[in-house]
PQR file with spaces between the fields and no chain letter, atoms N, CA, C, O and H, PARSE charges and radii, in Angstrom:
ATOM       1  N    UNK     1     159.332   54.178  -25.674 -0.4000 1.5000
ATOM       2  CA   UNK     1     158.342   54.171  -26.735 -0.0000 2.0000
ATOM       3  C    UNK     1     158.359   55.523  -27.446  0.5500 1.7000
ATOM       4  O    UNK     1     158.375   56.570  -26.800 -0.5500 1.4000
ATOM       5  N    UNK     2     158.357   55.495  -28.739 -0.4000 1.5000
ATOM       6  CA   UNK     2     158.313   56.717  -29.533 -0.0000 2.0000
ATOM       7  C    UNK     2     156.906   57.296  -29.545  0.5500 1.7000
ATOM       8  O    UNK     2     155.928   56.567  -29.714 -0.5500 1.4000
ATOM       9  H    UNK     2     158.344   54.644  -29.264  0.4000 1.0000
ATOM      10  N    UNK     3     156.807   58.598  -29.368 -0.4000 1.5000
ATOM      11  CA   UNK     3     155.511   59.262  -29.444 -0.0000 2.0000
ATOM      12  C    UNK     3     155.295   59.739  -30.870  0.5500 1.7000
ATOM      13  O    UNK     3     156.130   60.462  -31.414 -0.5500 1.4000
ATOM      14  H    UNK     3     157.601   59.190  -29.231  0.4000 1.0000
ATOM      15  N    UNK     4     154.193   59.346  -31.477 -0.4000 1.5000
ATOM      16  CA   UNK     4     153.891   59.692  -32.846 -0.0000 2.0000
ATOM      17  C    UNK     4     153.051   60.970  -32.928  0.5500 1.7000
ATOM      18  O    UNK     4     152.369   61.329  -31.969 -0.5500 1.4000
ATOM      19  H    UNK     4     153.515   58.759  -31.034  0.4000 1.0000
ATOM      20  N    UNK     5     153.101   61.651  -34.066 -0.4000 1.5000
ATOM      21  CA   UNK     5     152.280   62.855  -34.239 -0.0000 2.0000
ATOM      22  C    UNK     5     150.789   62.523  -34.131  0.5500 1.7000
ATOM      23  O    UNK     5     150.345   61.446  -34.528 -0.5500 1.4000
ATOM      24  H    UNK     5     153.655   61.360  -34.846  0.4000 1.0000
ATOM      25  N    UNK     6     150.034   63.471  -33.585 -0.4000 1.5000
ATOM      26  CA   UNK     6     148.592   63.316  -33.412 -0.0000 2.0000
ATOM      27  C    UNK     6     147.918   62.891  -34.722  0.5500 1.7000
ATOM      28  O    UNK     6     147.050   62.019  -34.725 -0.5500 1.4000
ATOM      29  H    UNK     6     150.394   64.346  -33.262  0.4000 1.0000
ATOM      30  N    UNK     7     148.327   63.515  -35.834 -0.4000 1.5000
ATOM      31  CA   UNK     7     147.712   63.214  -37.147 -0.0000 2.0000
ATOM      32  C    UNK     7     147.905   61.762  -37.537  0.5500 1.7000
ATOM      33  O    UNK     7     147.001   61.146  -38.102 -0.5500 1.4000
ATOM      34  H    UNK     7     149.033   64.224  -35.831  0.4000 1.0000
ATOM      35  N    UNK     8     149.078   61.206  -37.242 -0.4000 1.5000
ATOM      36  CA   UNK     8     149.359   59.798  -37.583 -0.0000 2.0000
ATOM      37  C    UNK     8     148.500   58.860  -36.736  0.5500 1.7000
ATOM      38  O    UNK     8     147.932   57.895  -37.247 -0.5500 1.4000
ATOM      39  H    UNK     8     149.812   61.707  -36.784  0.4000 1.0000
ATOM      40  N    UNK     9     148.413   59.151  -35.445 -0.4000 1.5000
ATOM      41  CA   UNK     9     147.618   58.284  -34.553 -0.0000 2.0000
ATOM      42  C    UNK     9     146.147   58.330  -34.959  0.5500 1.7000
ATOM      43  O    UNK     9     145.489   57.293  -35.027 -0.5500 1.4000
ATOM      44  H    UNK     9     148.875   59.935  -35.030  0.4000 1.0000
ATOM      45  N    UNK    10     145.633   59.524  -35.229 -0.4000 1.5000
ATOM      46  CA   UNK    10     144.224   59.657  -35.633 -0.0000 2.0000
ATOM      47  C    UNK    10     143.962   58.984  -36.970  0.5500 1.7000
ATOM      48  O    UNK    10     142.925   58.342  -37.137 -0.5500 1.4000
ATOM      49  H    UNK    10     146.168   60.367  -35.174  0.4000 1.0000
ATOM      50  N    UNK    11     144.878   59.115  -37.928 -0.4000 1.5000
ATOM      51  CA   UNK    11     144.695   58.477  -39.236 -0.0000 2.0000
ATOM      52  C    UNK    11     144.735   56.960  -39.111  0.5500 1.7000
ATOM      53  O    UNK    11     143.966   56.263  -39.773 -0.5500 1.4000
ATOM      54  H    UNK    11     145.720   59.636  -37.791  0.4000 1.0000
ATOM      55  N    UNK    12     145.620   56.447  -38.272 -0.4000 1.5000
ATOM      56  CA   UNK    12     145.712   55.005  -38.083 -0.0000 2.0000
ATOM      57  C    UNK    12     144.446   54.470  -37.433  0.5500 1.7000
ATOM      58  O    UNK    12     143.907   53.453  -37.871 -0.5500 1.4000
ATOM      59  H    UNK    12     146.245   57.013  -37.735  0.4000 1.0000
ATOM      60  N    UNK    13     143.971   55.134  -36.405 -0.4000 1.5000
ATOM      61  CA   UNK    13     142.734   54.719  -35.735 -0.0000 2.0000
ATOM      62  C    UNK    13     141.569   54.755  -36.713  0.5500 1.7000
ATOM      63  O    UNK    13     140.759   53.828  -36.750 -0.5500 1.4000
ATOM      64  H    UNK    13     144.408   55.960  -36.049  0.4000 1.0000
ATOM      65  N    UNK    14     141.480   55.821  -37.506 -0.4000 1.5000
ATOM      66  CA   UNK    14     140.400   55.948  -38.475 -0.0000 2.0000
ATOM      67  C    UNK    14     140.429   54.885  -39.549  0.5500 1.7000
ATOM      68  O    UNK    14     139.385   54.478  -40.058 -0.5500 1.4000
ATOM      69  H    UNK    14     142.138   56.573  -37.476  0.4000 1.0000
ATOM      70  N    UNK    15     141.621   54.432  -39.895 -0.4000 1.5000
ATOM      71  CA   UNK    15     141.764   53.421  -40.950 -0.0000 2.0000
ATOM      72  C    UNK    15     141.293   52.041  -40.508  0.5500 1.7000
ATOM      73  O    UNK    15     140.902   51.221  -41.338 -0.5500 1.4000
ATOM      74  H    UNK    15     142.470   54.762  -39.481  0.4000 1.0000
ATOM      75  N    UNK    16     141.331   51.782  -39.196 -0.4000 1.5000
ATOM      76  CA   UNK    16     140.979   50.431  -38.722 -0.0000 2.0000
ATOM      77  C    UNK    16     139.721   50.397  -37.859  0.5500 1.7000
ATOM      78  O    UNK    16     139.286   49.316  -37.460 -0.5500 1.4000
ATOM      79  H    UNK    16     141.649   52.449  -38.522  0.4000 1.0000
ATOM      80  N    UNK    17     139.130   51.545  -37.561 -0.4000 1.5000
ATOM      81  CA   UNK    17     138.023   51.586  -36.605 -0.0000 2.0000
ATOM      82  C    UNK    17     136.816   50.762  -37.014  0.5500 1.7000
ATOM      83  O    UNK    17     136.099   50.259  -36.150 -0.5500 1.4000
ATOM      84  H    UNK    17     139.484   52.423  -37.884  0.4000 1.0000
ATOM      85  N    UNK    18     136.570   50.611  -38.315 -0.4000 1.5000
ATOM      86  CA   UNK    18     135.390   49.847  -38.756 -0.0000 2.0000
ATOM      87  C    UNK    18     135.421   48.399  -38.291  0.5500 1.7000
ATOM      88  O    UNK    18     134.376   47.755  -38.191 -0.5500 1.4000
ATOM      89  H    UNK    18     137.152   51.020  -39.018  0.4000 1.0000
ATOM      90  N    UNK    19     136.608   47.886  -38.008 -0.4000 1.5000
ATOM      91  CA   UNK    19     136.739   46.496  -37.530 -0.0000 2.0000
ATOM      92  C    UNK    19     136.276   46.346  -36.085  0.5500 1.7000
ATOM      93  O    UNK    19     136.092   45.226  -35.607 -0.5500 1.4000
ATOM      94  H    UNK    19     137.456   48.409  -38.089  0.4000 1.0000
ATOM      95  N    UNK    20     136.087   47.460  -35.389 -0.4000 1.5000
ATOM      96  CA   UNK    20     135.767   47.430  -33.969 -0.0000 2.0000
ATOM      97  C    UNK    20     134.398   47.996  -33.631  0.5500 1.7000
ATOM      98  O    UNK    20     134.021   48.015  -32.460 -0.5500 1.4000
ATOM      99  H    UNK    20     136.236   48.369  -35.777  0.4000 1.0000
ATOM     100  N    UNK    21     133.647   48.453  -34.614 -0.4000 1.5000
ATOM     101  CA   UNK    21     132.325   49.021  -34.353 -0.0000 2.0000
ATOM     102  C    UNK    21     131.423   47.957  -33.732  0.5500 1.7000
ATOM     103  O    UNK    21     131.325   46.848  -34.257 -0.5500 1.4000
ATOM     104  H    UNK    21     133.953   48.438  -35.566  0.4000 1.0000
ATOM     105  N    UNK    22     130.769   48.281  -32.630 -0.4000 1.5000
ATOM     106  CA   UNK    22     129.907   47.289  -31.957 -0.0000 2.0000
ATOM     107  C    UNK    22     128.771   46.823  -32.881  0.5500 1.7000
ATOM     108  O    UNK    22     128.207   47.600  -33.651 -0.5500 1.4000
ATOM     109  H    UNK    22     130.849   49.182  -32.204  0.4000 1.0000
ATOM     110  N    UNK    23     128.464   45.536  -32.775 -0.4000 1.5000
ATOM     111  CA   UNK    23     127.362   44.974  -33.559 -0.0000 2.0000
ATOM     112  C    UNK    23     126.014   45.441  -33.006  0.5500 1.7000
ATOM     113  O    UNK    23     125.039   45.557  -33.748 -0.5500 1.4000
ATOM     114  H    UNK    23     128.923   44.904  -32.150  0.4000 1.0000
ATOM     115  N    UNK    24     125.967   45.707  -31.704 -0.4000 1.5000
ATOM     116  CA   UNK    24     124.749   46.180  -31.060 -0.0000 2.0000
ATOM     117  C    UNK    24     124.519   47.640  -31.460  0.5500 1.7000
ATOM     118  O    UNK    24     125.302   48.512  -31.085 -0.5500 1.4000
ATOM     119  H    UNK    24     126.759   45.613  -31.101  0.4000 1.0000
ATOM     120  N    UNK    25     123.474   47.907  -32.204 -0.4000 1.5000
ATOM     121  CA   UNK    25     123.169   49.248  -32.698 -0.0000 2.0000
ATOM     122  C    UNK    25     122.845   50.250  -31.580  0.5500 1.7000
ATOM     123  O    UNK    25     122.870   51.461  -31.798 -0.5500 1.4000
ATOM     124  H    UNK    25     122.838   47.198  -32.509  0.4000 1.0000
ATOM     125  N    UNK    26     122.541   49.734  -30.383 -0.4000 1.5000
ATOM     126  CA   UNK    26     122.223   50.604  -29.243 -0.0000 2.0000
ATOM     127  C    UNK    26     123.476   51.182  -28.575  0.5500 1.7000
ATOM     128  O    UNK    26     123.383   52.134  -27.800 -0.5500 1.4000
ATOM     129  H    UNK    26     122.520   48.750  -30.205  0.4000 1.0000
ATOM     130  N    UNK    27     124.634   50.616  -28.871 -0.4000 1.5000
ATOM     131  CA   UNK    27     125.875   51.121  -28.269 -0.0000 2.0000
ATOM     132  C    UNK    27     126.171   52.530  -28.775  0.5500 1.7000
ATOM     133  O    UNK    27     125.958   52.841  -29.947 -0.5500 1.4000
ATOM     134  H    UNK    27     124.710   49.843  -29.501  0.4000 1.0000
ATOM     135  N    UNK    28     126.660   53.369  -27.878 -0.4000 1.5000
ATOM     136  CA   UNK    28     126.974   54.750  -28.248 -0.0000 2.0000
ATOM     137  C    UNK    28     128.456   55.083  -28.173  0.5500 1.7000
ATOM     138  O    UNK    28     128.867   56.188  -28.525 -0.5500 1.4000
ATOM     139  H    UNK    28     126.833   53.116  -26.926  0.4000 1.0000
ATOM     140  N    UNK    29     129.262   54.122  -27.711 -0.4000 1.5000
ATOM     141  CA   UNK    29     130.702   54.340  -27.633 -0.0000 2.0000
ATOM     142  C    UNK    29     131.438   53.013  -27.694  0.5500 1.7000
ATOM     143  O    UNK    29     130.880   51.956  -27.398 -0.5500 1.4000
ATOM     144  H    UNK    29     128.928   53.224  -27.425  0.4000 1.0000
ATOM     145  N    UNK    30     132.697   53.091  -28.082 -0.4000 1.5000
ATOM     146  CA   UNK    30     133.573   51.927  -28.044 -0.0000 2.0000
ATOM     147  C    UNK    30     135.019   52.411  -28.041  0.5500 1.7000
ATOM     148  O    UNK    30     135.302   53.565  -28.363 -0.5500 1.4000
ATOM     149  H    UNK    30     133.151   53.949  -28.322  0.4000 1.0000
ATOM     150  N    UNK    31     135.915   51.522  -27.677 -0.4000 1.5000
ATOM     151  CA   UNK    31     137.328   51.816  -27.713 -0.0000 2.0000
ATOM     152  C    UNK    31     138.092   50.578  -28.157  0.5500 1.7000
ATOM     153  O    UNK    31     137.584   49.461  -28.062 -0.5500 1.4000
ATOM     154  H    UNK    31     135.685   50.585  -27.415  0.4000 1.0000
ATOM     155  N    UNK    32     139.286   50.773  -28.632 -0.4000 1.5000
ATOM     156  CA   UNK    32     140.128   49.643  -29.026 -0.0000 2.0000
ATOM     157  C    UNK    32     141.595   50.043  -28.912  0.5500 1.7000
ATOM     158  O    UNK    32     141.950   51.221  -28.929 -0.5500 1.4000
ATOM     159  H    UNK    32     139.699   51.680  -28.709  0.4000 1.0000
ATOM     160  N    UNK    33     142.426   49.018  -28.797 -0.4000 1.5000
ATOM     161  CA   UNK    33     143.877   49.203  -28.696 -0.0000 2.0000
ATOM     162  C    UNK    33     144.494   48.873  -30.039  0.5500 1.7000
ATOM     163  O    UNK    33     144.008   47.998  -30.756 -0.5500 1.4000
ATOM     164  H    UNK    33     142.138   48.061  -28.784  0.4000 1.0000
ATOM     165  N    UNK    34     145.562   49.571  -30.381 -0.4000 1.5000
ATOM     166  CA   UNK    34     146.301   49.263  -31.602 -0.0000 2.0000
ATOM     167  C    UNK    34     147.752   49.656  -31.431  0.5500 1.7000
ATOM     168  O    UNK    34     148.105   50.403  -30.519 -0.5500 1.4000
ATOM     169  H    UNK    34     145.957   50.281  -29.799  0.4000 1.0000
ATOM     170  N    UNK    35     148.589   49.145  -32.318 -0.4000 1.5000
ATOM     171  CA   UNK    35     150.030   49.386  -32.269 -0.0000 2.0000
ATOM     172  C    UNK    35     150.491   50.028  -33.552  0.5500 1.7000
ATOM     173  O    UNK    35     150.115   49.598  -34.643 -0.5500 1.4000
ATOM     174  H    UNK    35     148.302   48.539  -33.059  0.4000 1.0000
ATOM     175  N    UNK    36     151.309   51.060  -33.424 -0.4000 1.5000
ATOM     176  CA   UNK    36     152.020   51.609  -34.566 -0.0000 2.0000
ATOM     177  C    UNK    36     153.439   51.064  -34.453  0.5500 1.7000
ATOM     178  O    UNK    36     154.131   51.328  -33.470 -0.5500 1.4000
ATOM     179  H    UNK    36     151.615   51.409  -32.538  0.4000 1.0000
ATOM     180  N    UNK    37     153.875   50.300  -35.463 -0.4000 1.5000
ATOM     181  CA   UNK    37     155.201   49.652  -35.370 -0.0000 2.0000
ATOM     182  C    UNK    37     156.333   50.649  -35.144  0.5500 1.7000
ATOM     183  O    UNK    37     156.257   51.790  -35.600 -0.5500 1.4000
ATOM     184  H    UNK    37     153.312   50.086  -36.262  0.4000 1.0000
ATOM     185  N    UNK    38     157.371   50.226  -34.448 -0.4000 1.5000
ATOM     186  CA   UNK    38     157.531   48.836  -34.016 -0.0000 2.0000
ATOM     187  C    UNK    38     156.852   48.497  -32.699  0.5500 1.7000
ATOM     188  O    UNK    38     156.513   47.333  -32.485 -0.5500 1.4000
ATOM     189  H    UNK    38     157.432   49.299  -34.077  0.4000 1.0000
ATOM     190  N    UNK    39     156.636   49.457  -31.804 -0.4000 1.5000
ATOM     191  CA   UNK    39     156.092   49.070  -30.505 -0.0000 2.0000
ATOM     192  C    UNK    39     155.385   50.196  -29.751  0.5500 1.7000
ATOM     193  O    UNK    39     155.475   50.261  -28.525 -0.5500 1.4000
ATOM     194  H    UNK    39     156.912   50.403  -31.978  0.4000 1.0000
ATOM     195  N    UNK    40     154.694   51.071  -30.453 -0.4000 1.5000
ATOM     196  CA   UNK    40     153.959   52.160  -29.808 -0.0000 2.0000
ATOM     197  C    UNK    40     152.487   51.784  -29.723  0.5500 1.7000
ATOM     198  O    UNK    40     151.825   51.589  -30.743 -0.5500 1.4000
ATOM     199  H    UNK    40     154.621   51.018  -31.449  0.4000 1.0000
ATOM     200  N    UNK    41     151.986   51.684  -28.508 -0.4000 1.5000
ATOM     201  CA   UNK    41     150.626   51.219  -28.282 -0.0000 2.0000
ATOM     202  C    UNK    41     149.706   52.384  -27.896  0.5500 1.7000
ATOM     203  O    UNK    41     150.075   53.264  -27.119 -0.5500 1.4000
ATOM     204  H    UNK    41     152.524   51.842  -27.680  0.4000 1.0000
ATOM     205  N    UNK    42     148.503   52.356  -28.462 -0.4000 1.5000
ATOM     206  CA   UNK    42     147.533   53.418  -28.231 -0.0000 2.0000
ATOM     207  C    UNK    42     146.145   52.819  -27.976  0.5500 1.7000
ATOM     208  O    UNK    42     145.864   51.680  -28.349 -0.5500 1.4000
ATOM     209  H    UNK    42     148.203   51.641  -29.094  0.4000 1.0000
ATOM     210  N    UNK    43     145.303   53.603  -27.340 -0.4000 1.5000
ATOM     211  CA   UNK    43     143.882   53.260  -27.161 -0.0000 2.0000
ATOM     212  C    UNK    43     143.072   54.394  -27.772  0.5500 1.7000
ATOM     213  O    UNK    43     143.248   55.555  -27.403 -0.5500 1.4000
ATOM     214  H    UNK    43     145.531   54.528  -27.037  0.4000 1.0000
ATOM     215  N    UNK    44     142.185   54.062  -28.704 -0.4000 1.5000
ATOM     216  CA   UNK    44     141.304   55.044  -29.351 -0.0000 2.0000
ATOM     217  C    UNK    44     139.912   54.940  -28.757  0.5500 1.7000
ATOM     218  O    UNK    44     139.427   53.850  -28.456 -0.5500 1.4000
ATOM     219  H    UNK    44     142.041   53.119  -29.003  0.4000 1.0000
ATOM     220  N    UNK    45     139.274   56.103  -28.592 -0.4000 1.5000
ATOM     221  CA   UNK    45     137.920   56.166  -28.032 -0.0000 2.0000
ATOM     222  C    UNK    45     136.995   56.831  -29.035  0.5500 1.7000
ATOM     223  O    UNK    45     137.272   57.925  -29.526 -0.5500 1.4000
ATOM     224  H    UNK    45     139.668   56.989  -28.837  0.4000 1.0000
ATOM     225  N    UNK    46     135.894   56.158  -29.331 -0.4000 1.5000
ATOM     226  CA   UNK    46     134.908   56.660  -30.287 -0.0000 2.0000
ATOM     227  C    UNK    46     133.566   56.825  -29.617  0.5500 1.7000
ATOM     228  O    UNK    46     133.228   56.075  -28.702 -0.5500 1.4000
ATOM     229  H    UNK    46     135.669   55.269  -28.932  0.4000 1.0000
ATOM     230  N    UNK    47     132.780   57.821  -30.074 -0.4000 1.5000
ATOM     231  CA   UNK    47     131.389   58.006  -29.643 -0.0000 2.0000
ATOM     232  C    UNK    47     130.540   58.252  -30.879  0.5500 1.7000
ATOM     233  O    UNK    47     131.005   58.806  -31.875 -0.5500 1.4000
ATOM     234  H    UNK    47     133.055   58.431  -30.817  0.4000 1.0000
ATOM     235  N    UNK    48     129.291   57.830  -30.794 -0.4000 1.5000
ATOM     236  CA   UNK    48     128.342   58.044  -31.873 -0.0000 2.0000
ATOM     237  C    UNK    48     127.714   59.421  -31.719  0.5500 1.7000
ATOM     238  O    UNK    48     127.259   59.780  -30.633 -0.5500 1.4000
ATOM     239  H    UNK    48     128.913   57.380  -29.985  0.4000 1.0000
ATOM     240  N    UNK    49     127.686   60.205  -32.815 -0.4000 1.5000
ATOM     241  CA   UNK    49     127.064   61.526  -32.737 -0.0000 2.0000
ATOM     242  C    UNK    49     125.555   61.410  -32.951  0.5500 1.7000
ATOM     243  O    UNK    49     125.035   60.308  -33.121 -0.5500 1.4000
ATOM     244  H    UNK    49     128.055   59.914  -33.697  0.4000 1.0000
ATOM     245  N    UNK    50     124.855   62.540  -32.944 -0.4000 1.5000
ATOM     246  CA   UNK    50     123.397   62.545  -33.057 -0.0000 2.0000
ATOM     247  C    UNK    50     122.893   62.005  -34.405  0.5500 1.7000
ATOM     248  O    UNK    50     121.728   61.630  -34.533 -0.5500 1.4000
ATOM     249  H    UNK    50     125.278   63.436  -32.807  0.4000 1.0000
ATOM     250  N    UNK    51     123.776   61.970  -35.399 -0.4000 1.5000
ATOM     251  CA   UNK    51     123.412   61.433  -36.715 -0.0000 2.0000
ATOM     252  C    UNK    51     123.810   59.975  -36.892  0.5500 1.7000
ATOM     253  O    UNK    51     123.626   59.402  -37.966 -0.5500 1.4000
ATOM     254  H    UNK    51     124.722   62.275  -35.295  0.4000 1.0000
ATOM     255  N    UNK    52     124.357   59.371  -35.832 -0.4000 1.5000
ATOM     256  CA   UNK    52     124.759   57.985  -35.885 -0.0000 2.0000
ATOM     257  C    UNK    52     126.137   57.758  -36.489  0.5500 1.7000
ATOM     258  O    UNK    52     126.473   56.633  -36.860 -0.5500 1.4000
ATOM     259  H    UNK    52     124.507   59.836  -34.959  0.4000 1.0000
ATOM     260  N    UNK    53     126.932   58.808  -36.591 -0.4000 1.5000
ATOM     261  CA   UNK    53     128.278   58.700  -37.151 -0.0000 2.0000
ATOM     262  C    UNK    53     129.276   58.551  -36.014  0.5500 1.7000
ATOM     263  O    UNK    53     129.214   59.280  -35.024 -0.5500 1.4000
ATOM     264  H    UNK    53     126.659   59.722  -36.289  0.4000 1.0000
ATOM     265  N    UNK    54     130.203   57.599  -36.159 -0.4000 1.5000
ATOM     266  CA   UNK    54     131.217   57.386  -35.145 -0.0000 2.0000
ATOM     267  C    UNK    54     132.319   58.437  -35.268  0.5500 1.7000
ATOM     268  O    UNK    54     132.884   58.642  -36.342 -0.5500 1.4000
ATOM     269  H    UNK    54     130.254   57.007  -36.963  0.4000 1.0000
ATOM     270  N    UNK    55     132.613   59.097  -34.148 -0.4000 1.5000
ATOM     271  CA   UNK    55     133.578   60.193  -34.085 -0.0000 2.0000
ATOM     272  C    UNK    55     134.695   59.825  -33.094  0.5500 1.7000
ATOM     273  O    UNK    55     134.426   59.401  -31.971 -0.5500 1.4000
ATOM     274  H    UNK    55     132.154   58.931  -33.275  0.4000 1.0000
ATOM     275  N    UNK    56     135.945   59.994  -33.530 -0.4000 1.5000
ATOM     276  CA   UNK    56     137.064   59.814  -32.614 -0.0000 2.0000
ATOM     277  C    UNK    56     137.056   60.959  -31.621  0.5500 1.7000
ATOM     278  O    UNK    56     137.198   62.122  -32.001 -0.5500 1.4000
ATOM     279  H    UNK    56     136.163   60.339  -34.442  0.4000 1.0000
ATOM     280  N    UNK    57     136.889   60.627  -30.334 -0.4000 1.5000
ATOM     281  CA   UNK    57     136.813   61.655  -29.316 -0.0000 2.0000
ATOM     282  C    UNK    57     138.112   61.771  -28.520  0.5500 1.7000
ATOM     283  O    UNK    57     138.267   62.672  -27.696 -0.5500 1.4000
ATOM     284  H    UNK    57     136.773   59.683  -30.026  0.4000 1.0000
ATOM     285  N    UNK    58     139.025   60.865  -28.772 -0.4000 1.5000
ATOM     286  CA   UNK    58     140.315   60.942  -28.103 -0.0000 2.0000
ATOM     287  C    UNK    58     141.109   59.670  -28.234  0.5500 1.7000
ATOM     288  O    UNK    58     140.600   58.623  -28.634 -0.5500 1.4000
ATOM     289  H    UNK    58     138.898   60.133  -29.441  0.4000 1.0000
ATOM     290  N    UNK    59     142.369   59.790  -27.887 -0.4000 1.5000
ATOM     291  CA   UNK    59     143.237   58.629  -27.824 -0.0000 2.0000
ATOM     292  C    UNK    59     144.243   58.833  -26.719  0.5500 1.7000
ATOM     293  O    UNK    59     144.462   59.956  -26.264 -0.5500 1.4000
ATOM     294  H    UNK    59     142.783   60.641  -27.562  0.4000 1.0000
ATOM     295  N    UNK    60     144.849   57.755  -26.290 -0.4000 1.5000
ATOM     296  CA   UNK    60     145.866   57.838  -25.248 -0.0000 2.0000
ATOM     297  C    UNK    60     146.958   56.809  -25.490  0.5500 1.7000
ATOM     298  O    UNK    60     146.721   55.758  -26.084 -0.5500 1.4000
ATOM     299  H    UNK    60     144.671   56.843  -26.659  0.4000 1.0000
ATOM     300  N    UNK    61     148.134   57.123  -25.028 -0.4000 1.5000
ATOM     301  CA   UNK    61     149.237   56.164  -25.085 -0.0000 2.0000
ATOM     302  C    UNK    61     148.907   55.055  -24.108  0.5500 1.7000
ATOM     303  O    UNK    61     148.470   55.315  -22.987 -0.5500 1.4000
ATOM     304  H    UNK    61     148.327   57.977  -24.544  0.4000 1.0000
ATOM     305  N    UNK    62     149.116   53.820  -24.530 -0.4000 1.5000
ATOM     306  CA   UNK    62     148.859   52.667  -23.667 -0.0000 2.0000
ATOM     307  C    UNK    62     150.193   51.960  -23.424  0.5500 1.7000
ATOM     308  O    UNK    62     150.659   51.196  -24.270 -0.5500 1.4000
ATOM     309  H    UNK    62     149.471   53.609  -25.441  0.4000 1.0000
ATOM     310  N    UNK    63     150.787   52.210  -22.297 -0.4000 1.5000
ATOM     311  CA   UNK    63     152.091   51.650  -21.995 -0.0000 2.0000
ATOM     312  C    UNK    63     151.990   50.281  -21.332  0.5500 1.7000
ATOM     313  O    UNK    63     153.014   49.664  -21.039 -0.5500 1.4000
ATOM     314  H    UNK    63     150.409   52.830  -21.610  0.4000 1.0000
ATOM     315  N    UNK    64     150.775   49.797  -21.092 -0.4000 1.5000
ATOM     316  CA   UNK    64     150.574   48.497  -20.438 -0.0000 2.0000
ATOM     317  C    UNK    64     150.847   47.333  -21.371  0.5500 1.7000
ATOM     318  O    UNK    64     151.227   46.252  -20.921 -0.5500 1.4000
ATOM     319  H    UNK    64     149.944   50.299  -21.329  0.4000 1.0000
ATOM     320  N    UNK    65     150.658   47.541  -22.664 -0.4000 1.5000
ATOM     321  CA   UNK    65     150.785   46.431  -23.627 -0.0000 2.0000
ATOM     322  C    UNK    65     152.222   46.128  -23.919  0.5500 1.7000
ATOM     323  O    UNK    65     152.515   45.228  -24.706 -0.5500 1.4000
ATOM     324  H    UNK    65     150.350   48.419  -23.029  0.4000 1.0000
């Protein structure tokens, strides 16, 4: 699996994160898996800050997918 630059992974996660925001307003964190073609899989982790804004707090390579 090719390892992509941090900026690309963060930009990709940021571009699609709105599709994964929990419907429950009480939730303070969420994560989701995504693929950068052709076959690099990642897991993004978000947390809500004190102003209610979702912040990417990290990502990891997901080799299980």
